[in-house]
MARMI-761849 format. One record per atom (N, C-alpha, C): atom name; residue number from 0; chain; x, y, z; residue in three letters. Coordinates in steps of 0.2 Angstrom, whole numbers, plus 2048, in hexadecimal, padded with zeros to 3 digits. Atoms other than C-alpha are relative to their C-alpha. Last residue first. Layout:
residues N
{CA NUM A {X Y Z} ALA}
...
This chain:
residues 190
{N 189 A {801 7F9 800} UNK}
{CA 189 A {840 832 7FC} UNK}
{C 189 A {7FA 802 7FD} UNK}
{N 188 A {801 7FC 7FA} UNK}
{CA 188 A {847 821 7FA} UNK}
{C 188 A {7FF 807 7FE} UNK}
{N 187 A {7FA 7FD 7FD} UNK}
{CA 187 A {845 818 7EA} UNK}
{C 187 A {7FE 804 806} UNK}
{N 186 A {800 7FE 7F9} UNK}
{CA 186 A {838 80E 7E2} UNK}
{C 186 A {807 802 802} UNK}
{N 185 A {7FE 805 7FB} UNK}
{CA 185 A {838 80F 7CF} UNK}
{C 185 A {7FF 802 807} UNK}
{N 184 A {7FD 805 804} UNK}
{CA 184 A {831 819 7C1} UNK}
{C 184 A {802 7FA 804} UNK}
{N 183 A {7F9 801 800} UNK}
{CA 183 A {826 823 7CC} UNK}
{C 183 A {803 7FB 7FC} UNK}
{N 182 A {7FE 805 7FC} UNK}
{CA 182 A {814 826 7C7} UNK}
{C 182 A {808 800 800} UNK}
{N 181 A {7FF 7FE 7FA} UNK}
{CA 181 A {80E 837 7C1} UNK}
{C 181 A {803 7FA 805} UNK}
{N 180 A {7FB 7FA 800} UNK}
{CA 180 A {80F 834 7AF} UNK}
{C 180 A {802 802 807} UNK}
{N 179 A {7F9 803 800} UNK}
{CA 179 A {807 823 7B2} UNK}
{C 179 A {805 806 800} UNK}
{N 178 A {7FD 801 7F9} UNK}
{CA 178 A {7F7 82C 7B8} UNK}
{C 178 A {807 7FD 7FF} UNK}
{N 177 A {800 7FA 7FB} UNK}
{CA 177 A {7F0 836 7A9} UNK}
{C 177 A {804 7FE 807} UNK}
{N 176 A {7FD 7FB 802} UNK}
{CA 176 A {7F4 829 79C} UNK}
{C 176 A {801 806 805} UNK}
{N 175 A {7F9 803 800} UNK}
{CA 175 A {7EE 81A 7A5} UNK}
{C 175 A {805 806 7FE} UNK}
{N 174 A {7FD 801 7F9} UNK}
{CA 174 A {7DE 823 7AA} UNK}
{C 174 A {808 7FE 800} UNK}
{N 173 A {7FF 7F9 7FE} UNK}
{CA 173 A {7DB 828 797} UNK}
{C 173 A {803 800 807} UNK}
{N 172 A {7FA 7FD 803} UNK}
{CA 172 A {7DF 816 792} UNK}
{C 172 A {801 807 802} UNK}
{N 171 A {7FA 803 7FD} UNK}
{CA 171 A {7D3 80F 79F} UNK}
{C 171 A {806 803 7FD} UNK}
{N 170 A {7FE 7FD 7FA} UNK}
{CA 170 A {7C6 81C 79A} UNK}
{C 170 A {806 7FD 804} UNK}
{N 169 A {7FE 7FA 801} UNK}
{CA 169 A {7C6 816 788} UNK}
{C 169 A {802 804 807} UNK}
{N 168 A {7F9 800 803} UNK}
{CA 168 A {7C5 804 78D} UNK}
{C 168 A {803 807 7FF} UNK}
{N 167 A {7FB 802 7FB} UNK}
{CA 167 A {7B7 807 799} UNK}
{C 167 A {807 800 7FD} UNK}
{N 166 A {7FF 7FA 7FB} UNK}
{CA 166 A {7AD 812 78C} UNK}
{C 166 A {805 7FE 805} UNK}
{N 165 A {7FC 7FB 803} UNK}
{CA 165 A {7B0 805 77E} UNK}
{C 165 A {802 806 805} UNK}
{N 164 A {7F9 802 801} UNK}
{CA 164 A {7AA 7F7 789} UNK}
{C 164 A {805 805 7FD} UNK}
{N 163 A {7FD 800 7FA} UNK}
{CA 163 A {79B 801 78D} UNK}
{C 163 A {807 7FD 800} UNK}
{N 162 A {7FF 7F9 7FE} UNK}
{CA 162 A {797 804 77B} UNK}
{C 162 A {803 801 807} UNK}
{N 161 A {7FA 7FD 803} UNK}
{CA 161 A {79A 7F2 777} UNK}
{C 161 A {802 807 801} UNK}
{N 160 A {7FA 803 7FC} UNK}
{CA 160 A {78E 7EC 784} UNK}
{C 160 A {806 803 7FD} UNK}
{N 159 A {7FE 806 802} UNK}
{CA 159 A {780 7F7 77C} UNK}
{C 159 A {807 7FE 804} UNK}
{N 158 A {7FB 7FF 806} UNK}
{CA 158 A {779 804 786} UNK}
{C 158 A {802 7FA 7FE} UNK}
{N 157 A {803 801 806} UNK}
{CA 157 A {76A 805 792} UNK}
{C 157 A {804 801 7FA} UNK}
{N 156 A {7FF 7FA 804} UNK}
{CA 156 A {775 80B 7A0} UNK}
{C 156 A {7FB 800 7FA} UNK}
{N 155 A {802 7FB 7FB} UNK}
{CA 155 A {76F 7FD 7AC} UNK}
{C 155 A {800 807 7FC} UNK}
{N 154 A {807 801 7FF} UNK}
{CA 154 A {770 7F0 79E} UNK}
{C 154 A {7FD 806 804} UNK}
{N 153 A {803 7FF 806} UNK}
{CA 153 A {781 7F6 799} UNK}
{C 153 A {7F9 800 800} UNK}
{N 152 A {800 7F8 801} UNK}
{CA 152 A {787 7F7 7AB} UNK}
{C 152 A {7FC 802 7F9} UNK}
{N 151 A {805 7FD 7FB} UNK}
{CA 151 A {781 7E5 7AE} UNK}
{C 151 A {800 807 7FF} UNK}
{N 150 A {807 802 802} UNK}
{CA 150 A {78A 7DF 79E} UNK}
{C 150 A {7FB 803 804} UNK}
{N 149 A {802 7FB 805} UNK}
{CA 149 A {79A 7E8 7A3} UNK}
{C 149 A {7F9 7FF 7FD} UNK}
{N 148 A {7FE 802 807} UNK}
{CA 148 A {79B 7DE 7B3} UNK}
{C 148 A {7FD 805 7FB} UNK}
{N 147 A {806 802 804} UNK}
{CA 147 A {79A 7E7 7C3} UNK}
{C 147 A {803 7FE 7F9} UNK}
{N 146 A {7FF 807 803} UNK}
{CA 146 A {7A9 7E6 7CF} UNK}
{C 146 A {7FB 7FE 7FB} UNK}
{N 145 A {805 804 7FF} UNK}
{CA 145 A {7A3 7F5 7D9} UNK}
{C 145 A {800 7F9 7FD} UNK}
{N 144 A {801 800 7F9} UNK}
{CA 144 A {7B3 7FF 7D9} UNK}
{C 144 A {7FB 7FA 802} UNK}
{N 143 A {7FA 801 7FC} UNK}
{CA 143 A {7B9 7FB 7C8} UNK}
{C 143 A {7FF 7FF 807} UNK}
{N 142 A {7FC 806 803} UNK}
{CA 142 A {7AA 7F8 7BD} UNK}
{C 142 A {805 7FF 805} UNK}
{N 141 A {804 806 7FE} UNK}
{CA 141 A {79F 805 7C7} UNK}
{C 141 A {803 7F9 7FE} UNK}
{N 140 A {800 801 7F8} UNK}
{CA 140 A {7AD 811 7C7} UNK}
{C 140 A {7FC 7FA 801} UNK}
{N 139 A {7FA 803 7FE} UNK}
{CA 139 A {7AF 80F 7B4} UNK}
{C 139 A {801 7FF 807} UNK}
{N 138 A {7FF 806 803} UNK}
{CA 138 A {79D 812 7B0} UNK}
{C 138 A {806 7FC 802} UNK}
{N 137 A {806 805 7FD} UNK}
{CA 137 A {79A 820 7BC} UNK}
{C 137 A {801 7F9 7FD} UNK}
{N 136 A {7FE 802 7F9} UNK}
{CA 136 A {7AB 828 7B7} UNK}
{C 136 A {7FB 7FB 803} UNK}
{N 135 A {7FA 804 800} UNK}
{CA 135 A {7A8 828 7A4} UNK}
{C 135 A {801 7FD 807} UNK}
{N 134 A {803 807 802} UNK}
{CA 134 A {796 82F 7A7} UNK}
{C 134 A {806 7FB 7FF} UNK}
{N 133 A {804 803 7FB} UNK}
{CA 133 A {79D 83D 7B3} UNK}
{C 133 A {7FE 7F9 7FD} UNK}
{N 132 A {807 7FE 801} UNK}
{CA 132 A {7AC 842 7A8} UNK}
{C 132 A {7FB 7FC 804} UNK}
{N 131 A {803 802 807} UNK}
{CA 131 A {7BC 83B 7B0} UNK}
{C 131 A {7F9 804 800} UNK}
{N 130 A {800 7FA 805} UNK}
{CA 130 A {7C3 845 7BF} UNK}
{C 130 A {7FD 7FF 7F9} UNK}
{N 129 A {806 7FC 7FE} UNK}
{CA 129 A {7BE 837 7CC} UNK}
{C 129 A {800 807 7FB} UNK}
{N 128 A {807 803 802} UNK}
{CA 128 A {7C9 82B 7C2} UNK}
{C 128 A {7FA 805 802} UNK}
{N 127 A {801 800 807} UNK}
{CA 127 A {7D8 837 7C2} UNK}
{C 127 A {7F9 7FD 7FE} UNK}
{N 126 A {802 7F9 802} UNK}
{CA 126 A {7D6 83A 7D5} UNK}
{C 126 A {7FF 801 7F8} UNK}
{N 125 A {806 7FF 7FE} UNK}
{CA 125 A {7D6 827 7D8} UNK}
{C 125 A {7FD 807 7FE} UNK}
{N 124 A {805 804 804} UNK}
{CA 124 A {7E5 824 7CD} UNK}
{C 124 A {7F9 802 802} UNK}
{N 123 A {800 7FD 807} UNK}
{CA 123 A {7EF 832 7D5} UNK}
{C 123 A {7FB 7FC 7FC} UNK}
{N 122 A {803 7F9 800} UNK}
{CA 122 A {7EA 82C 7E6} UNK}
{C 122 A {800 803 7FA} UNK}
{N 121 A {808 801 800} UNK}
{CA 121 A {7EE 81A 7E2} UNK}
{C 121 A {7FD 807 800} UNK}
{N 120 A {802 802 807} UNK}
{CA 120 A {800 820 7DD} UNK}
{C 120 A {7F8 7FF 7FF} UNK}
{N 119 A {7FF 7FA 804} UNK}
{CA 119 A {803 829 7EE} UNK}
{C 119 A {7FD 7FE 7F8} UNK}
{N 118 A {805 7FB 7FD} UNK}
{CA 118 A {7FC 81A 7F8} UNK}
{C 118 A {800 806 7FB} UNK}
{N 117 A {807 803 801} UNK}
{CA 117 A {806 80D 7EE} UNK}
{C 117 A {7FB 805 802} UNK}
{N 116 A {801 7FF 807} UNK}
{CA 116 A {816 818 7EF} UNK}
{C 116 A {7F9 7FE 7FE} UNK}
{N 115 A {801 7F8 800} UNK}
{CA 115 A {815 818 802} UNK}
{C 115 A {7FF 802 7F9} UNK}
{N 114 A {806 7FE 7FE} UNK}
{CA 114 A {812 805 801} UNK}
{C 114 A {7FE 808 800} UNK}
{N 113 A {805 803 804} UNK}
{CA 113 A {821 802 7F7} UNK}
{C 113 A {7F9 802 802} UNK}
{N 112 A {800 7FC 806} UNK}
{CA 112 A {82C 80D 801} UNK}
{C 112 A {7FB 7FE 7FB} UNK}
{N 111 A {803 7F9 7FE} UNK}
{CA 111 A {827 804 811} UNK}
{C 111 A {800 805 7FA} UNK}
{N 110 A {807 801 7FF} UNK}
{CA 110 A {82A 7F3 808} UNK}
{C 110 A {7FD 807 802} UNK}
{N 109 A {803 801 807} UNK}
{CA 109 A {83B 7F8 802} UNK}
{C 109 A {7F8 800 801} UNK}
{N 108 A {7FF 7F9 803} UNK}
{CA 108 A {840 7FE 814} UNK}
{C 108 A {7FD 800 7F9} UNK}
{N 107 A {805 7FB 7FD} UNK}
{CA 107 A {839 7EE 81B} UNK}
{C 107 A {800 807 7FD} UNK}
{N 106 A {807 802 803} UNK}
{CA 106 A {843 7E4 80E} UNK}
{C 106 A {7FB 804 803} UNK}
{N 105 A {801 7FE 807} UNK}
{CA 105 A {853 7EE 812} UNK}
{C 105 A {7F9 7FE 7FD} UNK}
{N 104 A {801 7F9 801} UNK}
{CA 104 A {851 7EC 825} UNK}
{C 104 A {7FF 802 7F9} UNK}
{N 103 A {7FE 7FE 806} UNK}
{CA 103 A {850 7D9 825} UNK}
{C 103 A {7FE 807 7FE} UNK}
{N 102 A {7FC 806 803} UNK}
{CA 102 A {850 7D1 836} UNK}
{C 102 A {802 802 7F9} UNK}
{N 101 A {804 805 803} UNK}
{CA 101 A {84C 7E1 83F} UNK}
{C 101 A {804 7FB 7FD} UNK}
{N 100 A {801 805 7FB} UNK}
{CA 100 A {856 7EC 84B} UNK}
{C 100 A {7FB 7FA 7FD} UNK}
{N 99 A {7F9 803 7FF} UNK}
{CA 99 A {85D 7F7 83D} UNK}
{C 99 A {7FF 7FA 805} UNK}
{N 98 A {7FF 806 804} UNK}
{CA 98 A {84B 7FB 839} UNK}
{C 98 A {806 7FC 800} UNK}
{N 97 A {804 805 7FC} UNK}
{CA 97 A {849 807 848} UNK}
{C 97 A {801 7F9 7FB} UNK}
{N 96 A {7FD 806 800} UNK}
{CA 96 A {857 812 841} UNK}
{C 96 A {7FD 7FA 803} UNK}
{N 95 A {7FF 803 7F9} UNK}
{CA 95 A {84E 821 847} UNK}
{C 95 A {804 7FA 800} UNK}
{N 94 A {7FB 7FC 7FD} UNK}
{CA 94 A {851 82B 836} UNK}
{C 94 A {801 7FC 807} UNK}
{N 93 A {7FC 806 7FE} UNK}
{CA 93 A {847 81E 82B} UNK}
{C 93 A {806 803 805} UNK}
{N 92 A {7FB 7FC 7FC} UNK}
{CA 92 A {839 82A 828} UNK}
{C 92 A {804 7FA 804} UNK}
{N 91 A {7F9 802 803} UNK}
{CA 91 A {82F 823 81A} UNK}
{C 91 A {805 803 804} UNK}
{N 90 A {7FD 7FA 803} UNK}
{CA 90 A {820 82D 821} UNK}
{C 90 A {807 7FE 7FC} UNK}
{N 89 A {805 7FC 803} UNK}
{CA 89 A {813 81F 825} UNK}
{C 89 A {804 806 7FC} UNK}
{N 88 A {805 802 805} UNK}
{CA 88 A {81F 811 827} UNK}
{C 88 A {7FC 805 7FD} UNK}
{N 87 A {7FC 804 805} UNK}
{CA 87 A {82E 818 830} UNK}
{C 87 A {7FB 7FE 7FA} UNK}
{N 86 A {7FD 7FB 804} UNK}
{CA 86 A {823 824 839} UNK}
{C 86 A {804 7FD 7FA} UNK}
{N 85 A {806 7FD 803} UNK}
{CA 85 A {818 815 840} UNK}
{C 85 A {803 806 7FB} UNK}
{N 84 A {802 805 805} UNK}
{CA 84 A {828 80C 845} UNK}
{C 84 A {7FB 803 7FB} UNK}
{N 83 A {7FA 800 805} UNK}
{CA 83 A {82F 81C 84E} UNK}
{C 83 A {7FE 7FB 7FA} UNK}
{N 82 A {800 7FA 804} UNK}
{CA 82 A {81E 81E 856} UNK}
{C 82 A {805 800 7FB} UNK}
{N 81 A {806 801 805} UNK}
{CA 81 A {81D 80C 85C} UNK}
{C 81 A {800 806 7FB} UNK}
{N 80 A {7FE 805 805} UNK}
{CA 80 A {82F 80E 863} UNK}
{C 80 A {7FA 7FF 7FB} UNK}
{N 79 A {7FC 7FC 805} UNK}
{CA 79 A {82A 81E 86C} UNK}
{C 79 A {802 7FB 7FA} UNK}
{N 78 A {805 7FB 804} UNK}
{CA 78 A {81B 815 874} UNK}
{C 78 A {805 803 7FB} UNK}
{N 77 A {804 804 805} UNK}
{CA 77 A {827 806 879} UNK}
{C 77 A {7FB 805 7FC} UNK}
{N 76 A {7FC 803 805} UNK}
{CA 76 A {833 812 881} UNK}
{C 76 A {7FC 7FC 7FB} UNK}
{N 75 A {7FE 7FB 805} UNK}
{CA 75 A {825 81B 88A} UNK}
{C 75 A {805 7FE 7FB} UNK}
{N 74 A {807 7FE 804} UNK}
{CA 74 A {81E 80B 891} UNK}
{C 74 A {802 806 7FB} UNK}
{N 73 A {801 805 805} UNK}
{CA 73 A {830 805 896} UNK}
{C 73 A {7FA 802 7FC} UNK}
{N 72 A {807 800 801} UNK}
{CA 72 A {834 815 8A0} UNK}
{C 72 A {7FE 7FB 7FA} UNK}
{N 71 A {802 801 807} UNK}
{CA 71 A {846 813 8A6} UNK}
{C 71 A {7F8 800 800} UNK}
{N 70 A {808 800 801} UNK}
{CA 70 A {84F 819 8B5} UNK}
{C 70 A {7FE 7FF 7F9} UNK}
{N 69 A {802 7FA 803} UNK}
{CA 69 A {862 815 8B7} UNK}
{C 69 A {7F8 7FF 7FF} UNK}
{N 68 A {800 7FA 7FC} UNK}
{CA 68 A {868 808 8C4} UNK}
{C 68 A {7FD 806 7FD} UNK}
{N 67 A {7F9 7FD 7FF} UNK}
{CA 67 A {862 7F9 8BB} UNK}
{C 67 A {800 806 804} UNK}
{N 66 A {7FF 7F9 7FF} UNK}
{CA 66 A {852 7EF 8BD} UNK}
{C 66 A {807 802 801} UNK}
{N 65 A {7FC 7FF 7FA} UNK}
{CA 65 A {852 7DE 8B6} UNK}
{C 65 A {801 807 800} UNK}
{N 64 A {7FD 7FA 801} UNK}
{CA 64 A {843 7DA 8AA} UNK}
{C 64 A {804 801 807} UNK}
{N 63 A {7FF 7FD 7F9} UNK}
{CA 63 A {83E 7C8 8A9} UNK}
{C 63 A {804 806 7FF} UNK}
{N 62 A {804 7FA 7FF} UNK}
{CA 62 A {837 7C4 898} UNK}
{C 62 A {801 803 807} UNK}
{N 61 A {806 801 7FB} UNK}
{CA 61 A {83E 7B3 899} UNK}
{C 61 A {7FC 805 801} UNK}
{N 60 A {805 804 802} UNK}
{CA 60 A {848 7B5 889} UNK}
{C 60 A {7FA 7FE 805} UNK}
{N 59 A {806 7FF 7FB} UNK}
{CA 59 A {851 7C4 88F} UNK}
{C 59 A {7FA 7FC 7FD} UNK}
{N 58 A {801 806 7FC} UNK}
{CA 58 A {862 7C0 888} UNK}
{C 58 A {7FA 800 805} UNK}
{N 57 A {800 7FF 7F9} UNK}
{CA 57 A {864 7D2 884} UNK}
{C 57 A {800 7FA 804} UNK}
{N 56 A {7FA 7FD 7FF} UNK}
{CA 56 A {867 7CF 871} UNK}
{C 56 A {802 801 808} UNK}
{N 55 A {7FB 805 802} UNK}
{CA 55 A {859 7C3 870} UNK}
{C 55 A {807 803 802} UNK}
{N 54 A {800 805 7FB} UNK}
{CA 54 A {84D 7CF 879} UNK}
{C 54 A {806 7FB 7FF} UNK}
{N 53 A {7FE 7FC 7FA} UNK}
{CA 53 A {852 7DD 86D} UNK}
{C 53 A {801 7FB 806} UNK}
{N 52 A {7F9 800 801} UNK}
{CA 52 A {850 7D1 85E} UNK}
{C 52 A {803 804 806} UNK}
{N 51 A {7FD 806 7FF} UNK}
{CA 51 A {83F 7CC 864} UNK}
{C 51 A {808 801 800} UNK}
{N 50 A {801 802 7F9} UNK}
{CA 50 A {839 7DE 867} UNK}
{C 50 A {804 7F9 801} UNK}
{N 49 A {7FC 7FC 7FB} UNK}
{CA 49 A {840 7E4 857} UNK}
{C 49 A {800 7FE 807} UNK}
{N 48 A {7F9 802 801} UNK}
{CA 48 A {839 7D5 84D} UNK}
{C 48 A {805 804 804} UNK}
{N 47 A {7FE 806 7FD} UNK}
{CA 47 A {828 7D7 855} UNK}
{C 47 A {807 7FE 7FF} UNK}
{N 46 A {800 800 7F9} UNK}
{CA 46 A {827 7E9 851} UNK}
{C 46 A {802 7FA 804} UNK}
{N 45 A {7FA 7FC 7FE} UNK}
{CA 45 A {82D 7E7 83F} UNK}
{C 45 A {800 801 808} UNK}
{N 44 A {7FA 804 802} UNK}
{CA 44 A {820 7D9 83C} UNK}
{C 44 A {806 804 803} UNK}
{N 43 A {800 805 7FB} UNK}
{CA 43 A {812 7E3 845} UNK}
{C 43 A {806 7FC 7FF} UNK}
{N 42 A {7FF 7FC 7FA} UNK}
{CA 42 A {815 7F3 83A} UNK}
{C 42 A {801 7FA 806} UNK}
{N 41 A {7F9 7FE 800} UNK}
{CA 41 A {816 7E8 82B} UNK}
{C 41 A {802 803 806} UNK}
{N 40 A {7FC 806 800} UNK}
{CA 40 A {806 7DF 82E} UNK}
{C 40 A {807 802 801} UNK}
{N 39 A {801 802 7F9} UNK}
{CA 39 A {7FD 7F0 831} UNK}
{C 39 A {804 7FA 801} UNK}
{N 38 A {7FC 7FB 7FB} UNK}
{CA 38 A {805 7F7 821} UNK}
{C 38 A {7FF 7FE 807} UNK}
{N 37 A {7F8 801 800} UNK}
{CA 37 A {800 7E7 817} UNK}
{C 37 A {803 804 805} UNK}
{N 36 A {7FE 807 7FD} UNK}
{CA 36 A {7EE 7E9 81D} UNK}
{C 36 A {807 7FE 800} UNK}
{N 35 A {801 7FF 7F9} UNK}
{CA 35 A {7ED 7FC 819} UNK}
{C 35 A {802 7F9 803} UNK}
{N 34 A {7FB 7FC 7FE} UNK}
{CA 34 A {7F4 7F8 807} UNK}
{C 34 A {800 801 808} UNK}
{N 33 A {7FB 804 800} UNK}
{CA 33 A {7E7 7EB 805} UNK}
{C 33 A {807 803 802} UNK}
{N 32 A {800 805 7FA} UNK}
{CA 32 A {7DA 7F6 80B} UNK}
{C 32 A {805 7FB 800} UNK}
{N 31 A {7FE 7FD 7FA} UNK}
{CA 31 A {7E0 804 7FF} UNK}
{C 31 A {7FF 7FB 806} UNK}
{N 30 A {7F9 7FE 800} UNK}
{CA 30 A {7DF 7F8 7F0} UNK}
{C 30 A {802 804 807} UNK}
{N 29 A {7FE 802 7FA} UNK}
{CA 29 A {7CE 7F0 7F3} UNK}
{C 29 A {808 802 801} UNK}
{N 28 A {805 800 7FB} UNK}
{CA 28 A {7C3 7F8 7E6} UNK}
{C 28 A {803 7FE 807} UNK}
{N 27 A {803 7F9 7FE} UNK}
{CA 27 A {7D1 7FD 7DA} UNK}
{C 27 A {7FC 7FF 807} UNK}
{N 26 A {802 801 7F9} UNK}
{CA 26 A {7D9 7EB 7D9} UNK}
{C 26 A {7FD 807 803} UNK}
{N 25 A {803 806 7FF} UNK}
{CA 25 A {7DA 7EA 7C6} UNK}
{C 25 A {7FD 7FF 807} UNK}
{N 24 A {806 800 804} UNK}
{CA 24 A {7DD 7FC 7C3} UNK}
{C 24 A {7FC 7FA 802} UNK}
{N 23 A {805 7FC 7FD} UNK}
{CA 23 A {7EA 7FD 7D1} UNK}
{C 23 A {7F9 800 7FD} UNK}
{N 22 A {802 803 7F9} UNK}
{CA 22 A {7F3 7EE 7CB} UNK}
{C 22 A {7FB 805 803} UNK}
{N 21 A {804 806 801} UNK}
{CA 21 A {7F2 7F4 7B9} UNK}
{C 21 A {7FE 7FD 807} UNK}
{N 20 A {807 7FE 802} UNK}
{CA 20 A {7F9 805 7BD} UNK}
{C 20 A {7FB 7FB 800} UNK}
{N 19 A {803 7FE 7FA} UNK}
{CA 19 A {807 7FC 7C6} UNK}
{C 19 A {7F9 803 7FF} UNK}
{N 18 A {802 806 7FD} UNK}
{CA 18 A {80B 7F3 7B6} UNK}
{C 18 A {7FD 802 807} UNK}
{N 17 A {805 803 804} UNK}
{CA 17 A {80C 803 7AC} UNK}
{C 17 A {7FD 7FA 804} UNK}
{N 16 A {806 7FC 7FF} UNK}
{CA 16 A {817 80B 7B9} UNK}
{C 16 A {7FA 7FD 7FD} UNK}
{N 15 A {7FF 7FA 803} UNK}
{CA 15 A {823 7FC 7B9} UNK}
{C 15 A {7FA 805 801} UNK}
{N 14 A {803 7FE 806} UNK}
{CA 14 A {821 7EF 7C6} UNK}
{C 14 A {802 806 7FD} UNK}
{N 13 A {7FC 802 806} UNK}
{CA 13 A {82D 7E8 7D3} UNK}
{C 13 A {7FD 802 7F9} UNK}
{N 12 A {7F9 7FE 7FF} UNK}
{CA 12 A {826 7F0 7E2} UNK}
{C 12 A {804 7FF 7FA} UNK}
{N 11 A {800 7F9 801} UNK}
{CA 11 A {814 7EE 7DC} UNK}
{C 11 A {807 803 801} UNK}
{N 10 A {801 7FF 808} UNK}
{CA 10 A {816 7DB 7DA} UNK}
{C 10 A {801 808 7FF} UNK}
{N 9 A {7FB 803 804} UNK}
{CA 9 A {81C 7D9 7EC} UNK}
{C 9 A {800 802 7F9} UNK}
{N 8 A {7FB 7FC 7FF} UNK}
{CA 8 A {80F 7E5 7F3} UNK}
{C 8 A {807 7FE 7FD} UNK}
{N 7 A {801 7FA 803} UNK}
{CA 7 A {801 7DC 7EA} UNK}
{C 7 A {806 805 801} UNK}
{N 6 A {7FE 801 807} UNK}
{CA 6 A {808 7CB 7EF} UNK}
{C 6 A {7FF 807 7FC} UNK}
{N 5 A {7F9 802 801} UNK}
{CA 5 A {808 7CF 801} UNK}
{C 5 A {802 800 7F9} UNK}
{N 4 A {7FC 7FA 7FF} UNK}
{CA 4 A {7F7 7D8 800} UNK}
{C 4 A {808 7FF 800} UNK}
{N 3 A {7FF 7FF 7F9} UNK}
{CA 3 A {7EF 7C8 7F9} UNK}
{C 3 A {805 807 800} UNK}
{N 2 A {7F9 7FF 7FE} UNK}
{CA 2 A {7E8 7C9 7E8} UNK}
{C 2 A {801 801 807} UNK}
{N 1 A {7FF 801 7F9} UNK}
{CA 1 A {7D7 7C4 7E1} UNK}
{C 1 A {807 7FF 802} UNK}
{N 0 A {7FA 803 7FF} UNK}
{CA 0 A {7D3 7CB 7D0} UNK}
{C 0 A {801 800 808} UNK}
């Protein structure tokens, strides 16, 4: 399944636990990379919006800084701002009110909560997958992570296609049962 990070986060945020399980299952091999990619883009989007909105508010369109009587350290201020945005994204820490200076603070907050939940639920899925008995793990991992066709796996394992299909179906149901119990019902703060 070829899905973009934007579509994945949007779908994940609206999905039920069972639908989120399916999204992880179908995108297992690239799921963490898609979340990382979206997170990086979100960080930059928030940073650009904050910078643009501050310039706009201060009529600083030319980028010319006027020195005032009080001392300031623009490099330190920028570093602190970056840390506040990182904290908001990585720790779901909205205490610095950095999002209030963006174009759509509520959407950014929902996106941050969604990617936070995506990481946690992926970890539950991945741990459950790795806890399968070795034979089931090897077949399922090869199918999910390496994208190998069941026919190829059957040939390599010297087993009937139907046997491999049964193993993959059984492990999918087992994984679903083990993981969904630990998924949140909906996205919410905290």
